[in-house]
C-alpha positions as CSV (number, residue, x, y, z in Angstrom):
1,M,-44.3,-33.2,-50.3
2,I,-43.7,-29.8,-52.1
3,E,-41.8,-28.7,-49.0
4,M,-39.9,-31.9,-49.5
5,R,-38.8,-30.8,-52.7
6,I,-38.0,-27.4,-51.9
7,A,-35.8,-28.9,-49.4
8,G,-33.7,-31.0,-51.8
9,G,-33.3,-28.1,-54.4
10,L,-32.1,-26.0,-51.3
11,L,-30.0,-28.4,-50.4
12,A,-28.6,-29.1,-54.2
13,V,-27.9,-25.6,-54.6
14,A,-26.4,-24.8,-51.0
15,T,-24.1,-28.5,-51.9
16,L,-23.0,-26.6,-55.3
17,A,-22.4,-23.1,-53.9
18,A,-20.4,-24.3,-51.2
19,A,-18.4,-27.0,-53.5
20,T,-17.6,-24.0,-55.8
21,A,-16.5,-21.8,-52.9
22,C,-13.2,-20.2,-53.8
23,S,-12.6,-18.0,-50.8
24,T,-13.7,-17.5,-47.3
25,S,-15.2,-14.7,-45.4
26,N,-15.1,-13.1,-41.5
27,Q,-18.4,-11.6,-42.1
28,P,-21.1,-13.0,-40.6
29,A,-24.1,-14.2,-42.6
30,H,-27.7,-12.1,-41.8
31,A,-30.8,-13.5,-43.3
32,K,-32.7,-10.9,-44.6
33,R,-35.6,-10.0,-47.1
34,P,-34.7,-9.7,-50.9
35,T,-34.7,-6.4,-52.2
36,A,-36.9,-4.6,-54.8
37,A,-34.4,-6.0,-57.4
38,V,-36.0,-9.1,-57.3
39,A,-39.2,-7.6,-58.2
40,S,-40.8,-8.5,-61.8
41,P,-42.8,-5.8,-63.9
42,A,-46.2,-4.6,-63.0
43,A,-47.8,-5.2,-66.4
44,M,-46.0,-6.3,-69.8
45,P,-46.8,-4.7,-72.9
46,S,-49.0,-7.7,-74.5
47,T,-52.4,-9.2,-73.0
48,R,-50.7,-12.5,-71.3
49,P,-50.7,-11.8,-67.5
50,T,-46.8,-12.1,-66.2
51,E,-45.4,-13.8,-63.1
52,T,-44.6,-12.5,-59.8
53,L,-42.2,-13.3,-57.0
54,K,-42.6,-14.5,-53.6
55,P,-38.9,-14.2,-51.6
56,L,-38.1,-16.6,-49.3
57,L,-34.4,-16.0,-48.1
58,Q,-31.4,-14.0,-49.0
59,Q,-28.0,-14.3,-46.7
60,A,-24.8,-14.0,-47.3
61,L,-22.8,-16.8,-48.0
62,P,-20.1,-17.1,-45.2
63,N,-17.8,-19.1,-47.4
64,V,-17.8,-17.3,-50.2
65,K,-16.8,-13.7,-49.8
66,G,-19.0,-11.3,-52.1
67,K,-21.8,-13.5,-53.1
68,T,-25.5,-13.8,-51.7
69,F,-28.0,-16.9,-51.9
70,T,-31.5,-16.0,-52.4
71,S,-34.2,-17.8,-53.1
72,V,-37.8,-17.0,-54.5
73,I,-41.0,-18.9,-55.4
74,V,-41.8,-17.9,-59.3
75,D,-45.7,-17.9,-59.8
76,F,-46.9,-17.9,-63.1
77,P,-50.8,-17.6,-63.6
78,P,-52.7,-19.6,-66.6
79,N,-51.0,-18.4,-69.9
80,A,-48.5,-16.4,-67.9
81,S,-45.3,-15.5,-69.6
82,A,-42.2,-13.4,-68.5
83,L,-40.7,-11.2,-70.2
84,P,-36.8,-11.7,-71.9
85,H,-34.6,-11.3,-69.0
86,R,-31.3,-11.9,-67.7
87,H,-30.1,-12.4,-63.8
88,G,-26.6,-10.8,-64.8
89,Q,-23.8,-12.6,-63.1
90,A,-26.1,-14.7,-61.0
91,F,-25.8,-18.9,-61.1
92,V,-29.3,-19.7,-61.3
93,Y,-30.7,-22.8,-60.5
94,A,-34.8,-23.6,-61.3
95,Y,-37.0,-26.3,-60.0
96,V,-40.6,-26.8,-61.1
97,L,-42.5,-27.1,-57.9
98,E,-46.4,-27.3,-59.9
99,G,-47.2,-27.2,-63.1
100,T,-45.3,-26.9,-66.9
101,V,-43.2,-24.1,-67.8
102,R,-41.7,-23.6,-71.7
103,S,-37.9,-22.0,-71.1
104,K,-35.7,-21.1,-74.1
105,L,-32.1,-19.5,-73.1
106,D,-30.2,-18.0,-76.0
107,G,-28.4,-20.3,-78.1
108,K,-30.2,-23.3,-76.8
109,P,-33.2,-25.1,-77.8
110,V,-37.0,-24.4,-76.4
111,T,-37.5,-26.9,-73.4
112,T,-40.5,-27.6,-71.5
113,Y,-40.2,-28.5,-67.7
114,H,-42.7,-30.6,-65.8
115,Q,-43.4,-30.4,-61.9
116,G,-40.0,-32.6,-60.2
117,E,-37.8,-31.2,-63.2
118,N,-34.9,-28.5,-62.8
119,W,-32.5,-26.2,-65.2
120,V,-29.5,-24.0,-64.6
121,E,-28.7,-20.7,-65.9
122,Q,-25.0,-20.0,-66.0
123,P,-23.6,-16.6,-65.4
124,G,-24.6,-13.9,-68.0
125,A,-27.2,-16.0,-69.6
126,H,-30.3,-14.5,-71.6
127,H,-33.6,-16.3,-70.9
128,V,-35.4,-15.3,-73.6
129,L,-38.8,-17.5,-73.3
130,T,-40.2,-18.6,-69.7
131,E,-43.7,-19.1,-70.0
132,N,-46.8,-21.4,-68.1
133,T,-48.0,-23.7,-71.0
134,S,-51.1,-24.2,-69.4
135,R,-54.2,-22.3,-70.0
136,T,-55.9,-23.2,-67.2
137,K,-53.6,-24.2,-64.3
138,R,-50.9,-22.1,-62.7
139,A,-47.1,-23.1,-62.2
140,K,-44.7,-22.5,-59.9
141,L,-41.0,-22.5,-59.8
142,L,-38.3,-22.6,-56.6
143,V,-35.8,-20.2,-58.0
144,V,-32.2,-19.8,-56.4
145,F,-29.7,-17.3,-57.5
146,V,-26.1,-17.4,-56.1
147,S,-25.3,-13.8,-57.0
148,N,-23.0,-10.9,-56.5
149,T,-23.9,-9.5,-53.3
150,G,-25.9,-6.0,-54.2
151,D,-26.6,-7.3,-57.9
152,K,-30.0,-6.8,-59.4
153,L,-31.2,-10.6,-59.4
154,K,-33.8,-9.8,-62.7
155,V,-33.2,-7.1,-65.1
156,D,-35.7,-7.4,-68.6
157,D,-35.0,-7.1,-71.9
158,P,-38.2,-6.3,-73.9
159,K,-36.8,-5.8,-77.2
160,S,-34.9,-9.2,-77.4
C-alpha cells in the first residue's frame, strides 16, 4: 500500500516537472545518491527529537537543463519537530505516508496533514513549523524536490 502511494506521489511530481519544463538538455541523466545537502541537523536546541532523512533518488531532469529531481523519506519519531527552514529555490512536494504532521509556511495558517494528504511549497518558502502531532506514533513523509542542480535542499533557520 505504501509503495503504491510512493509511486503515485513520484508520478505526480514527475508529471508536474515535465509539464513545467521550459528548456531541454542533451546531458544524460545519471541517478545518484543525494549528497549531505539534504542532511538534517544532528540535534536541536530543545529536548524534542528531530527528523531524519533517508535519500531515495537524485537525478538530473533530462528535459529541464540545470534542474534536479530528488526524493527522500522524512521520518519523524514521536513528538519530533524540525527547526524552521527553507528549501532555497526548490519546488517541494510532501506526501504523508504515515501518521499526522502539523505544518506552517510563513504567511499561511497552521495546517494538519494526515496519512494520504499532501502539500506543495513554492520556491523560497519559509517553513516555520513541521512537527509530528503524536507523542506515541511516528510520522513519515515522502518529500520530492525539483531544485537547481547543486543547491542545498534544506537550510535551517533556527532564529525565526
